[in-house]
PDB file of N, H, CA, C and O in Angstrom:
ATOM      1  N   UNK A   1     360.431  -0.217 105.585  1.00  0.00           N
ATOM      2  CA  UNK A   1     360.406   1.082 106.249  1.00  0.00           C
ATOM      3  C   UNK A   1     359.001   1.672 106.156  1.00  0.00           C
ATOM      4  O   UNK A   1     358.186   1.257 105.332  1.00  0.00           O
ATOM      5  N   UNK A   2     358.744   2.639 107.011  1.00  0.00           N
ATOM      6  H   UNK A   2     359.406   2.977 107.680  1.00  0.00           H
ATOM      7  CA  UNK A   2     357.453   3.318 107.003  1.00  0.00           C
ATOM      8  C   UNK A   2     357.456   4.414 105.944  1.00  0.00           C
ATOM      9  O   UNK A   2     358.504   4.780 105.413  1.00  0.00           O
ATOM     10  N   UNK A   3     356.285   4.922 105.649  1.00  0.00           N
ATOM     11  H   UNK A   3     355.433   4.625 106.081  1.00  0.00           H
ATOM     12  CA  UNK A   3     356.183   6.023 104.686  1.00  0.00           C
ATOM     13  C   UNK A   3     356.958   7.244 105.194  1.00  0.00           C
ATOM     14  O   UNK A   3     357.569   7.969 104.409  1.00  0.00           O
ATOM     15  N   UNK A   4     356.928   7.462 106.505  1.00  0.00           N
ATOM     16  H   UNK A   4     356.432   6.873 107.143  1.00  0.00           H
ATOM     17  CA  UNK A   4     357.643   8.600 107.095  1.00  0.00           C
ATOM     18  C   UNK A   4     359.150   8.412 106.933  1.00  0.00           C
ATOM     19  O   UNK A   4     359.846   9.339 106.518  1.00  0.00           O
ATOM     20  N   UNK A   5     359.652   7.244 107.251  1.00  0.00           N
ATOM     21  H   UNK A   5     359.086   6.491 107.589  1.00  0.00           H
ATOM     22  CA  UNK A   5     361.100   7.021 107.129  1.00  0.00           C
ATOM     23  C   UNK A   5     361.541   7.083 105.671  1.00  0.00           C
ATOM     24  O   UNK A   5     362.618   7.602 105.375  1.00  0.00           O
ATOM     25  N   UNK A   6     360.724   6.561 104.756  1.00  0.00           N
ATOM     26  H   UNK A   6     359.849   6.140 104.997  1.00  0.00           H
ATOM     27  CA  UNK A   6     361.047   6.653 103.326  1.00  0.00           C
ATOM     28  C   UNK A   6     361.168   8.107 102.891  1.00  0.00           C
ATOM     29  O   UNK A   6     362.087   8.471 102.158  1.00  0.00           O
ATOM     30  N   UNK A   7     360.232   8.935 103.350  1.00  0.00           N
ATOM     31  H   UNK A   7     359.485   8.640 103.946  1.00  0.00           H
ATOM     32  CA  UNK A   7     360.244  10.347 102.973  1.00  0.00           C
ATOM     33  C   UNK A   7     361.463  11.072 103.559  1.00  0.00           C
ATOM     34  O   UNK A   7     362.084  11.888 102.879  1.00  0.00           O
ATOM     35  N   UNK A   8     361.801  10.776 104.807  1.00  0.00           N
ATOM     36  H   UNK A   8     361.296  10.113 105.360  1.00  0.00           H
ATOM     37  CA  UNK A   8     362.961  11.417 105.442  1.00  0.00           C
ATOM     38  C   UNK A   8     364.246  11.045 104.699  1.00  0.00           C
ATOM     39  O   UNK A   8     365.094  11.900 104.444  1.00  0.00           O
ATOM     40  N   UNK A   9     364.381   9.766 104.358  1.00  0.00           N
ATOM     41  H   UNK A   9     363.692   9.071 104.566  1.00  0.00           H
ATOM     42  CA  UNK A   9     365.578   9.332 103.628  1.00  0.00           C
ATOM     43  C   UNK A   9     365.622   9.990 102.248  1.00  0.00           C
ATOM     44  O   UNK A   9     366.677  10.462 101.824  1.00  0.00           O
ATOM     45  N   UNK A  10     364.501  10.026 101.552  1.00  0.00           N
ATOM     46  H   UNK A  10     363.643   9.643 101.896  1.00  0.00           H
ATOM     47  CA  UNK A  10     364.455  10.652 100.226  1.00  0.00           C
ATOM     48  C   UNK A  10     364.786  12.147 100.305  1.00  0.00           C
ATOM     49  O   UNK A  10     365.480  12.677  99.438  1.00  0.00           O
ATOM     50  N   UNK A  11     364.294  12.815 101.331  1.00  0.00           N
ATOM     51  H   UNK A  11     363.730  12.384 102.036  1.00  0.00           H
ATOM     52  CA  UNK A  11     364.579  14.241 101.533  1.00  0.00           C
ATOM     53  C   UNK A  11     366.062  14.457 101.827  1.00  0.00           C
ATOM     54  O   UNK A  11     366.637  15.469 101.425  1.00  0.00           O
ATOM     55  N   UNK A  12     366.673  13.517 102.522  1.00  0.00           N
ATOM     56  H   UNK A  12     366.206  12.695 102.849  1.00  0.00           H
ATOM     57  CA  UNK A  12     368.071  13.649 102.941  1.00  0.00           C
ATOM     58  C   UNK A  12     369.082  13.317 101.847  1.00  0.00           C
ATOM     59  O   UNK A  12     370.210  13.807 101.882  1.00  0.00           O
ATOM     60  N   UNK A  13     368.693  12.497 100.883  1.00  0.00           N
ATOM     61  H   UNK A  13     367.776  12.100 100.854  1.00  0.00           H
ATOM     62  CA  UNK A  13     369.647  12.043  99.862  1.00  0.00           C
ATOM     63  C   UNK A  13     370.319  13.169  99.083  1.00  0.00           C
ATOM     64  O   UNK A  13     371.523  13.082  98.843  1.00  0.00           O
ATOM     65  N   UNK A  14     369.612  14.217  98.676  1.00  0.00           N
ATOM     66  H   UNK A  14     368.633  14.287  98.871  1.00  0.00           H
ATOM     67  CA  UNK A  14     370.312  15.299  97.961  1.00  0.00           C
ATOM     68  C   UNK A  14     371.380  16.001  98.811  1.00  0.00           C
ATOM     69  O   UNK A  14     372.311  16.600  98.274  1.00  0.00           O
ATOM     70  N   UNK A  15     371.239  15.922 100.119  1.00  0.00           N
ATOM     71  H   UNK A  15     370.482  15.435 100.555  1.00  0.00           H
ATOM     72  CA  UNK A  15     372.179  16.567 101.028  1.00  0.00           C
ATOM     73  C   UNK A  15     373.302  15.618 101.462  1.00  0.00           C
ATOM     74  O   UNK A  15     374.455  16.030 101.593  1.00  0.00           O
ATOM     75  N   UNK A  16     372.958  14.356 101.683  1.00  0.00           N
ATOM     76  H   UNK A  16     372.021  14.021 101.577  1.00  0.00           H
ATOM     77  CA  UNK A  16     373.908  13.405 102.259  1.00  0.00           C
ATOM     78  C   UNK A  16     374.342  12.308 101.294  1.00  0.00           C
ATOM     79  O   UNK A  16     375.222  11.508 101.611  1.00  0.00           O
ATOM     80  N   UNK A  17     373.732  12.272 100.133  1.00  0.00           N
ATOM     81  H   UNK A  17     373.016  12.921  99.875  1.00  0.00           H
ATOM     82  CA  UNK A  17     374.104  11.282  99.134  1.00  0.00           C
ATOM     83  C   UNK A  17     373.788   9.867  99.590  1.00  0.00           C
ATOM     84  O   UNK A  17     372.820   9.640 100.315  1.00  0.00           O
ATOM     85  N   UNK A  18     374.618   8.910  99.156  1.00  0.00           N
ATOM     86  H   UNK A  18     375.405   9.095  98.566  1.00  0.00           H
ATOM     87  CA  UNK A  18     374.343   7.514  99.475  1.00  0.00           C
ATOM     88  C   UNK A  18     374.432   7.191 100.972  1.00  0.00           C
ATOM     89  O   UNK A  18     373.994   6.121 101.396  1.00  0.00           O
ATOM     90  N   UNK A  19     374.979   8.081 101.754  1.00  0.00           N
ATOM     91  H   UNK A  19     375.334   8.950 101.409  1.00  0.00           H
ATOM     92  CA  UNK A  19     375.073   7.862 103.207  1.00  0.00           C
ATOM     93  C   UNK A  19     373.802   8.265 103.939  1.00  0.00           C
ATOM     94  O   UNK A  19     373.724   8.102 105.157  1.00  0.00           O
ATOM     95  N   UNK A  20     372.815   8.780 103.240  1.00  0.00           N
ATOM     96  H   UNK A  20     372.878   8.912 102.251  1.00  0.00           H
ATOM     97  CA  UNK A  20     371.617   9.325 103.881  1.00  0.00           C
ATOM     98  C   UNK A  20     370.916   8.310 104.787  1.00  0.00           C
ATOM     99  O   UNK A  20     370.616   8.608 105.943  1.00  0.00           O
ATOM    100  N   UNK A  21     370.659   7.124 104.264  1.00  0.00           N
ATOM    101  H   UNK A  21     370.903   6.882 103.325  1.00  0.00           H
ATOM    102  CA  UNK A  21     369.912   6.145 105.057  1.00  0.00           C
ATOM    103  C   UNK A  21     370.669   5.730 106.315  1.00  0.00           C
ATOM    104  O   UNK A  21     370.080   5.647 107.393  1.00  0.00           O
ATOM    105  N   UNK A  22     371.955   5.472 106.186  1.00  0.00           N
ATOM    106  H   UNK A  22     372.433   5.540 105.310  1.00  0.00           H
ATOM    107  CA  UNK A  22     372.715   5.059 107.373  1.00  0.00           C
ATOM    108  C   UNK A  22     372.848   6.212 108.372  1.00  0.00           C
ATOM    109  O   UNK A  22     372.806   5.984 109.581  1.00  0.00           O
ATOM    110  N   UNK A  23     373.007   7.435 107.887  1.00  0.00           N
ATOM    111  H   UNK A  23     373.041   7.620 106.905  1.00  0.00           H
ATOM    112  CA  UNK A  23     373.105   8.597 108.768  1.00  0.00           C
ATOM    113  C   UNK A  23     371.803   8.783 109.549  1.00  0.00           C
ATOM    114  O   UNK A  23     371.818   8.934 110.771  1.00  0.00           O
ATOM    115  N   UNK A  24     370.678   8.771 108.833  1.00  0.00           N
ATOM    116  H   UNK A  24     370.666   8.649 107.841  1.00  0.00           H
ATOM    117  CA  UNK A  24     369.381   8.959 109.490  1.00  0.00           C
ATOM    118  C   UNK A  24     369.103   7.808 110.461  1.00  0.00           C
ATOM    119  O   UNK A  24     368.584   8.024 111.556  1.00  0.00           O
ATOM    120  N   UNK A  25     369.446   6.608 110.060  1.00  0.00           N
ATOM    121  H   UNK A  25     369.868   6.432 109.170  1.00  0.00           H
ATOM    122  CA  UNK A  25     369.256   5.454 110.933  1.00  0.00           C
ATOM    123  C   UNK A  25     370.043   5.607 112.232  1.00  0.00           C
ATOM    124  O   UNK A  25     369.524   5.320 113.310  1.00  0.00           O
ATOM    125  N   UNK A  26     371.293   6.058 112.133  1.00  0.00           N
ATOM    126  H   UNK A  26     371.715   6.291 111.256  1.00  0.00           H
ATOM    127  CA  UNK A  26     372.109   6.259 113.339  1.00  0.00           C
ATOM    128  C   UNK A  26     371.515   7.334 114.239  1.00  0.00           C
ATOM    129  O   UNK A  26     371.512   7.184 115.461  1.00  0.00           O
ATOM    130  N   UNK A  27     371.012   8.417 113.649  1.00  0.00           N
ATOM    131  H   UNK A  27     371.015   8.538 112.656  1.00  0.00           H
ATOM    132  CA  UNK A  27     370.406   9.481 114.447  1.00  0.00           C
ATOM    133  C   UNK A  27     369.178   8.953 115.183  1.00  0.00           C
ATOM    134  O   UNK A  27     368.966   9.271 116.353  1.00  0.00           O
ATOM    135  N   UNK A  28     368.373   8.148 114.498  1.00  0.00           N
ATOM    136  H   UNK A  28     368.545   7.890 113.547  1.00  0.00           H
ATOM    137  CA  UNK A  28     367.177   7.579 115.116  1.00  0.00           C
ATOM    138  C   UNK A  28     367.538   6.667 116.283  1.00  0.00           C
ATOM    139  O   UNK A  28     366.957   6.777 117.363  1.00  0.00           O
ATOM    140  N   UNK A  29     368.488   5.775 116.069  1.00  0.00           N
ATOM    141  H   UNK A  29     368.960   5.685 115.192  1.00  0.00           H
ATOM    142  CA  UNK A  29     368.865   4.819 117.107  1.00  0.00           C
ATOM    143  C   UNK A  29     369.536   5.503 118.289  1.00  0.00           C
ATOM    144  O   UNK A  29     369.188   5.241 119.441  1.00  0.00           O
ATOM    145  N   UNK A  30     370.490   6.371 118.011  1.00  0.00           N
ATOM    146  H   UNK A  30     370.773   6.584 117.075  1.00  0.00           H
ATOM    147  CA  UNK A  30     371.291   6.973 119.079  1.00  0.00           C
ATOM    148  C   UNK A  30     370.524   8.007 119.898  1.00  0.00           C
ATOM    149  O   UNK A  30     370.684   8.078 121.117  1.00  0.00           O
ATOM    150  N   UNK A  31     369.702   8.799 119.242  1.00  0.00           N
ATOM    151  H   UNK A  31     369.573   8.741 118.252  1.00  0.00           H
ATOM    152  CA  UNK A  31     369.088   9.926 119.944  1.00  0.00           C
ATOM    153  C   UNK A  31     367.602   9.744 120.237  1.00  0.00           C
ATOM    154  O   UNK A  31     367.099  10.235 121.247  1.00  0.00           O
ATOM    155  N   UNK A  32     366.903   9.039 119.351  1.00  0.00           N
ATOM    156  H   UNK A  32     367.312   8.640 118.530  1.00  0.00           H
ATOM    157  CA  UNK A  32     365.469   8.872 119.545  1.00  0.00           C
ATOM    158  C   UNK A  32     365.119   7.500 120.110  1.00  0.00           C
ATOM    159  O   UNK A  32     363.984   7.258 120.522  1.00  0.00           O
ATOM    160  N   UNK A  33     366.115   6.595 120.126  1.00  0.00           N
ATOM    161  H   UNK A  33     367.037   6.791 119.792  1.00  0.00           H
ATOM    162  CA  UNK A  33     365.907   5.226 120.615  1.00  0.00           C
ATOM    163  C   UNK A  33     364.790   4.516 119.843  1.00  0.00           C
ATOM    164  O   UNK A  33     363.967   3.806 120.422  1.00  0.00           O
ATOM    165  N   UNK A  34     364.782   4.723 118.531  1.00  0.00           N
ATOM    166  H   UNK A  34     365.451   5.299 118.060  1.00  0.00           H
ATOM    167  CA  UNK A  34     363.789   4.107 117.670  1.00  0.00           C
ATOM    168  C   UNK A  34     364.481   3.634 116.392  1.00  0.00           C
ATOM    169  O   UNK A  34     365.410   4.281 115.908  1.00  0.00           O
ATOM    170  N   UNK A  35     364.030   2.518 115.856  1.00  0.00           N
ATOM    171  H   UNK A  35     363.275   1.993 116.249  1.00  0.00           H
ATOM    172  CA  UNK A  35     364.561   2.029 114.588  1.00  0.00           C
ATOM    173  C   UNK A  35     364.006   2.898 113.459  1.00  0.00           C
ATOM    174  O   UNK A  35     362.887   3.404 113.546  1.00  0.00           O
ATOM    175  N   UNK A  36     364.790   3.063 112.413  1.00  0.00           N
ATOM    176  H   UNK A  36     365.699   2.652 112.342  1.00  0.00           H
ATOM    177  CA  UNK A  36     364.364   3.869 111.275  1.00  0.00           C
ATOM    178  C   UNK A  36     363.029   3.369 110.729  1.00  0.00           C
ATOM    179  O   UNK A  36     362.173   4.176 110.368  1.00  0.00           O
ATOM    180  N   UNK A  37     362.842   2.074 110.663  1.00  0.00           N
ATOM    181  H   UNK A  37     363.537   1.418 110.956  1.00  0.00           H
ATOM    182  CA  UNK A  37     361.601   1.499 110.133  1.00  0.00           C
ATOM    183  C   UNK A  37     360.375   1.882 110.962  1.00  0.00           C
ATOM    184  O   UNK A  37     359.251   1.849 110.460  1.00  0.00           O
ATOM    185  N   UNK A  38     360.588   2.243 112.221  1.00  0.00           N
ATOM    186  H   UNK A  38     361.500   2.271 112.629  1.00  0.00           H
ATOM    187  CA  UNK A  38     359.483   2.599 113.113  1.00  0.00           C
ATOM    188  C   UNK A  38     359.310   4.101 113.301  1.00  0.00           C
ATOM    189  O   UNK A  38     358.546   4.538 114.162  1.00  0.00           O
ATOM    190  N   UNK A  39     360.011   4.882 112.507  1.00  0.00           N
ATOM    191  H   UNK A  39     360.632   4.527 111.808  1.00  0.00           H
ATOM    192  CA  UNK A  39     359.930   6.342 112.607  1.00  0.00           C
ATOM    193  C   UNK A  39     358.509   6.803 112.284  1.00  0.00           C
ATOM    194  O   UNK A  39     357.890   6.320 111.336  1.00  0.00           O
ATOM    195  N   UNK A  40     358.003   7.737 113.080  1.00  0.00           N
ATOM    196  H   UNK A  40     358.505   8.129 113.850  1.00  0.00           H
ATOM    197  CA  UNK A  40     356.672   8.291 112.829  1.00  0.00           C
ATOM    198  C   UNK A  40     356.755   9.813 112.783  1.00  0.00           C
ATOM    199  O   UNK A  40     357.781  10.407 113.117  1.00  0.00           O
ATOM    200  N   UNK A  41     355.676  10.416 112.371  1.00  0.00           N
ATOM    201  H   UNK A  41     354.843   9.933 112.100  1.00  0.00           H
ATOM    202  CA  UNK A  41     355.654  11.880 112.283  1.00  0.00           C
ATOM    203  C   UNK A  41     355.861  12.530 113.649  1.00  0.00           C
ATOM    204  O   UNK A  41     356.318  13.671 113.726  1.00  0.00           O
ATOM    205  N   UNK A  42     355.535  11.827 114.715  1.00  0.00           N
ATOM    206  H   UNK A  42     355.164  10.901 114.653  1.00  0.00           H
ATOM    207  CA  UNK A  42     355.743  12.358 116.068  1.00  0.00           C
ATOM    208  C   UNK A  42     357.225  12.537 116.390  1.00  0.00           C
ATOM    209  O   UNK A  42     357.567  13.309 117.285  1.00  0.00           O
ATOM    210  N   UNK A  43     358.102  11.844 115.683  1.00  0.00           N
ATOM    211  H   UNK A  43     357.824  11.216 114.956  1.00  0.00           H
ATOM    212  CA  UNK A  43     359.543  11.913 115.930  1.00  0.00           C
ATOM    213  C   UNK A  43     360.241  13.018 115.130  1.00  0.00           C
ATOM    214  O   UNK A  43     361.401  13.324 115.404  1.00  0.00           O
ATOM    215  N   UNK A  44     359.572  13.613 114.162  1.00  0.00           N
ATOM    216  H   UNK A  44     358.629  13.364 113.939  1.00  0.00           H
ATOM    217  CA  UNK A  44     360.257  14.461 113.182  1.00  0.00           C
ATOM    218  C   UNK A  44     360.924  15.703 113.778  1.00  0.00           C
ATOM    219  O   UNK A  44     362.033  16.055 113.376  1.00  0.00           O
ATOM    220  N   UNK A  45     360.277  16.357 114.711  1.00  0.00           N
ATOM    221  H   UNK A  45     359.376  16.071 115.037  1.00  0.00           H
ATOM    222  CA  UNK A  45     360.886  17.572 115.285  1.00  0.00           C
ATOM    223  C   UNK A  45     362.186  17.243 116.027  1.00  0.00           C
ATOM    224  O   UNK A  45     363.184  17.947 115.878  1.00  0.00           O
ATOM    225  N   UNK A  46     362.169  16.183 116.817  1.00  0.00           N
ATOM    226  H   UNK A  46     361.359  15.611 116.938  1.00  0.00           H
ATOM    227  CA  UNK A  46     363.379  15.776 117.534  1.00  0.00           C
ATOM    228  C   UNK A  46     364.444  15.285 116.561  1.00  0.00           C
ATOM    229  O   UNK A  46     365.622  15.606 116.718  1.00  0.00           O
ATOM    230  N   UNK A  47     364.042  14.514 115.562  1.00  0.00           N
ATOM    231  H   UNK A  47     363.085  14.254 115.435  1.00  0.00           H
ATOM    232  CA  UNK A  47     365.001  14.044 114.566  1.00  0.00           C
ATOM    233  C   UNK A  47     365.644  15.220 113.848  1.00  0.00           C
ATOM    234  O   UNK A  47     366.855  15.228 113.624  1.00  0.00           O
ATOM    235  N   UNK A  48     364.845  16.207 113.488  1.00  0.00           N
ATOM    236  H   UNK A  48     363.862  16.201 113.670  1.00  0.00           H
ATOM    237  CA  UNK A  48     365.372  17.385 112.786  1.00  0.00           C
ATOM    238  C   UNK A  48     366.448  18.091 113.612  1.00  0.00           C
ATOM    239  O   UNK A  48     367.458  18.542 113.071  1.00  0.00           O
ATOM    240  N   UNK A  49     366.228  18.182 114.910  1.00  0.00           N
ATOM    241  H   UNK A  49     365.408  17.815 115.349  1.00  0.00           H
ATOM    242  CA  UNK A  49     367.213  18.816 115.801  1.00  0.00           C
ATOM    243  C   UNK A  49     368.546  18.068 115.743  1.00  0.00           C
ATOM    244  O   UNK A  49     369.608  18.679 115.620  1.00  0.00           O
ATOM    245  N   UNK A  50     368.476  16.741 115.833  1.00  0.00           N
ATOM    246  H   UNK A  50     367.614  16.244 115.933  1.00  0.00           H
ATOM    247  CA  UNK A  50     369.697  15.936 115.834  1.00  0.00           C
ATOM    248  C   UNK A  50     370.359  15.908 114.459  1.00  0.00           C
ATOM    249  O   UNK A  50     371.586  15.877 114.362  1.00  0.00           O
ATOM    250  N   UNK A  51     369.564  15.918 113.408  1.00  0.00           N
ATOM    251  H   UNK A  51     368.567  15.944 113.487  1.00  0.00           H
ATOM    252  CA  UNK A  51     370.134  15.975 112.053  1.00  0.00           C
ATOM    253  C   UNK A  51     370.865  17.300 111.854  1.00  0.00           C
ATOM    254  O   UNK A  51     371.957  17.327 111.287  1.00  0.00           O
ATOM    255  N   UNK A  52     370.279  18.380 112.311  1.00  0.00           N
ATOM    256  H   UNK A  52     369.392  18.358 112.773  1.00  0.00           H
ATOM    257  CA  UNK A  52     370.938  19.683 112.185  1.00  0.00           C
ATOM    258  C   UNK A  52     372.288  19.681 112.897  1.00  0.00           C
ATOM    259  O   UNK A  52     373.282  20.158 112.350  1.00  0.00           O
ATOM    260  N   UNK A  53     372.322  19.148 114.109  1.00  0.00           N
ATOM    261  H   UNK A  53     371.514  18.761 114.553  1.00  0.00           H
ATOM    262  CA  UNK A  53     373.575  19.106 114.860  1.00  0.00           C
ATOM    263  C   UNK A  53     374.594  18.170 114.213  1.00  0.00           C
ATOM    264  O   UNK A  53     375.747  18.547 114.006  1.00  0.00           O
ATOM    265  N   UNK A  54     374.169  16.960 113.899  1.00  0.00           N
ATOM    266  H   UNK A  54     373.232  16.653 114.068  1.00  0.00           H
ATOM    267  CA  UNK A  54     375.082  15.968 113.335  1.00  0.00           C
ATOM    268  C   UNK A  54     375.551  16.306 111.935  1.00  0.00           C
ATOM    269  O   UNK A  54     376.743  16.226 111.639  1.00  0.00           O
ATOM    270  N   UNK A  55     374.622  16.681 111.075  1.00  0.00           N
ATOM    271  H   UNK A  55     373.654  16.746 111.315  1.00  0.00           H
ATOM    272  CA  UNK A  55     374.982  17.000 109.693  1.00  0.00           C
ATOM    273  C   UNK A  55     375.809  18.285 109.630  1.00  0.00           C
ATOM    274  O   UNK A  55     376.655  18.447 108.751  1.00  0.00           O
ATOM    275  N   UNK A  56     375.557  19.189 110.564  1.00  0.00           N
ATOM    276  H   UNK A  56     374.869  19.058 111.278  1.00  0.00           H
ATOM    277  CA  UNK A  56     376.321  20.439 110.595  1.00  0.00           C
ATOM    278  C   UNK A  56     377.807  20.230 110.841  1.00  0.00           C
ATOM    279  O   UNK A  56     378.617  21.111 110.556  1.00  0.00           O
ATOM    280  N   UNK A  57     378.165  19.066 111.368  1.00  0.00           N
ATOM    281  H   UNK A  57     377.506  18.350 111.599  1.00  0.00           H
ATOM    282  CA  UNK A  57     379.574  18.756 111.602  1.00  0.00           C
ATOM    283  C   UNK A  57     380.276  18.257 110.339  1.00  0.00           C
ATOM    284  O   UNK A  57     381.502  18.318 110.243  1.00  0.00           O
ATOM    285  N   UNK A  58     379.504  17.765 109.374  1.00  0.00           N
ATOM    286  H   UNK A  58     378.508  17.716 109.452  1.00  0.00           H
ATOM    287  CA  UNK A  58     380.114  17.155 108.191  1.00  0.00           C
ATOM    288  C   UNK A  58     379.767  17.866 106.887  1.00  0.00           C
ATOM    289  O   UNK A  58     380.243  17.470 105.823  1.00  0.00           O
ATOM    290  N   UNK A  59     378.949  18.902 106.956  1.00  0.00           N
ATOM    291  H   UNK A  59     378.562  19.224 107.820  1.00  0.00           H
ATOM    292  CA  UNK A  59     378.582  19.637 105.744  1.00  0.00           C
ATOM    293  C   UNK A  59     378.397  21.112 106.103  1.00  0.00           C
ATOM    294  O   UNK A  59     378.507  21.496 107.268  1.00  0.00           O
ATOM    295  N   UNK A  60     378.123  21.909 105.114  1.00  0.00           N
ATOM    296  H   UNK A  60     378.034  21.597 104.168  1.00  0.00           H
ATOM    297  CA  UNK A  60     377.869  23.328 105.327  1.00  0.00           C
ATOM    298  C   UNK A  60     376.729  23.478 106.344  1.00  0.00           C
ATOM    299  O   UNK A  60     375.632  22.969 106.115  1.00  0.00           O
ATOM    300  N   UNK A  61     376.973  24.163 107.451  1.00  0.00           N
ATOM    301  H   UNK A  61     377.864  24.577 107.637  1.00  0.00           H
ATOM    302  CA  UNK A  61     375.935  24.294 108.478  1.00  0.00           C
ATOM    303  C   UNK A  61     374.620  24.881 107.953  1.00  0.00           C
ATOM    304  O   UNK A  61     373.549  24.520 108.442  1.00  0.00           O
ATOM    305  N   UNK A  62     374.686  25.764 106.982  1.00  0.00           N
ATOM    306  H   UNK A  62     375.556  26.057 106.585  1.00  0.00           H
ATOM    307  CA  UNK A  62     373.455  26.336 106.418  1.00  0.00           C
ATOM    308  C   UNK A  62     372.636  25.260 105.705  1.00  0.00           C
ATOM    309  O   UNK A  62     371.407  25.272 105.757  1.00  0.00           O
ATOM    310  N   UNK A  63     373.319  24.337 105.046  1.00  0.00           N
ATOM    311  H   UNK A  63     374.318  24.327 105.004  1.00  0.00           H
ATOM    312  CA  UNK A  63     372.631  23.228 104.375  1.00  0.00           C
ATOM    313  C   UNK A  63     372.027  22.273 105.404  1.00  0.00           C
ATOM    314  O   UNK A  63     370.953  21.714 105.182  1.00  0.00           O
ATOM    315  N   UNK A  64     372.719  22.089 106.527  1.00  0.00           N
ATOM    316  H   UNK A  64     373.592  22.543 106.707  1.00  0.00           H
ATOM    317  CA  UNK A  64     372.198  21.239 107.594  1.00  0.00           C
ATOM    318  C   UNK A  64     370.920  21.841 108.178  1.00  0.00           C
ATOM    319  O   UNK A  64     369.974  21.111 108.476  1.00  0.00           O
ATOM    320  N   UNK A  65     370.886  23.146 108.341  1.00  0.00           N
ATOM    321  H   UNK A  65     371.654  23.738 108.098  1.00  0.00           H
ATOM    322  CA  UNK A  65     369.679  23.828 108.829  1.00  0.00           C
ATOM    323  C   UNK A  65     368.543  23.650 107.823  1.00  0.00           C
ATOM    324  O   UNK A  65     367.403  23.378 108.198  1.00  0.00           O
ATOM    325  N   UNK A  66     368.868  23.808 106.550  1.00  0.00           N
ATOM    326  H   UNK A  66     369.794  24.029 106.245  1.00  0.00           H
ATOM    327  CA  UNK A  66     367.874  23.635 105.482  1.00  0.00           C
ATOM    328  C   UNK A  66     367.275  22.221 105.512  1.00  0.00           C
ATOM    329  O   UNK A  66     366.059  22.049 105.437  1.00  0.00           O
ATOM    330  N   UNK A  67     368.137  21.233 105.620  1.00  0.00           N
ATOM    331  H   UNK A  67     369.125  21.373 105.681  1.00  0.00           H
ATOM    332  CA  UNK A  67     367.681  19.839 105.692  1.00  0.00           C
ATOM    333  C   UNK A  67     366.815  19.626 106.929  1.00  0.00           C
ATOM    334  O   UNK A  67     365.761  18.997 106.839  1.00  0.00           O
ATOM    335  N   UNK A  68     367.238  20.133 108.065  1.00  0.00           N
ATOM    336  H   UNK A  68     368.094  20.643 108.138  1.00  0.00           H
ATOM    337  CA  UNK A  68     366.476  19.964 109.303  1.00  0.00           C
ATOM    338  C   UNK A  68     365.080  20.562 109.181  1.00  0.00           C
ATOM    339  O   UNK A  68     364.109  19.973 109.657  1.00  0.00           O
ATOM    340  N   UNK A  69     364.974  21.709 108.556  1.00  0.00           N
ATOM    341  H   UNK A  69     365.762  22.187 108.169  1.00  0.00           H
ATOM    342  CA  UNK A  69     363.661  22.349 108.372  1.00  0.00           C
ATOM    343  C   UNK A  69     362.759  21.485 107.500  1.00  0.00           C
ATOM    344  O   UNK A  69     361.563  21.364 107.769  1.00  0.00           O
ATOM    345  N   UNK A  70     363.323  20.887 106.461  1.00  0.00           N
ATOM    346  H   UNK A  70     364.294  20.985 106.243  1.00  0.00           H
ATOM    347  CA  UNK A  70     362.524  20.024 105.581  1.00  0.00           C
ATOM    348  C   UNK A  70     362.065  18.770 106.320  1.00  0.00           C
ATOM    349  O   UNK A  70     360.932  18.323 106.143  1.00  0.00           O
ATOM    350  N   UNK A  71     362.933  18.210 107.136  1.00  0.00           N
ATOM    351  H   UNK A  71     363.853  18.573 107.280  1.00  0.00           H
ATOM    352  CA  UNK A  71     362.559  17.012 107.909  1.00  0.00           C
ATOM    353  C   UNK A  71     361.473  17.377 108.918  1.00  0.00           C
ATOM    354  O   UNK A  71     360.495  16.644 109.063  1.00  0.00           O
ATOM    355  N   UNK A  72     361.632  18.480 109.603  1.00  0.00           N
ATOM    356  H   UNK A  72     362.427  19.075 109.485  1.00  0.00           H
ATOM    357  CA  UNK A  72     360.682  18.896 110.612  1.00  0.00           C
ATOM    358  C   UNK A  72     359.293  19.154 110.013  1.00  0.00           C
ATOM    359  O   UNK A  72     358.273  18.889 110.650  1.00  0.00           O
ATOM    360  N   UNK A  73     359.270  19.668 108.797  1.00  0.00           N
ATOM    361  H   UNK A  73     360.098  19.884 108.279  1.00  0.00           H
ATOM    362  CA  UNK A  73     357.997  19.967 108.127  1.00  0.00           C
ATOM    363  C   UNK A  73     357.275  18.703 107.681  1.00  0.00           C
ATOM    364  O   UNK A  73     356.082  18.725 107.376  1.00  0.00           O
ATOM    365  N   UNK A  74     358.023  17.595 107.649  1.00  0.00           N
ATOM    366  H   UNK A  74     358.992  17.577 107.897  1.00  0.00           H
ATOM    367  CA  UNK A  74     357.411  16.328 107.278  1.00  0.00           C
ATOM    368  C   UNK A  74     357.300  16.201 105.809  1.00  0.00           C
ATOM    369  O   UNK A  74     356.805  15.190 105.312  1.00  0.00           O
TER     370      UNK A  74
END
């Protein structure tokens, strides 16, 4: 994985637990049409939007917003 994808997964783990990598990978493939290993800083704002929407369905929406902001900030 890239340094960017490693950081996104590490940032997501406290929120999503062991499912973080697979969740982020699915968001990248489905919405950004990019493999997690190829994630770059140029993708972060769009990824954050999709993480907020997707994670908001399975966790406290306020926590999903918090996670999205951290991802967007890089």
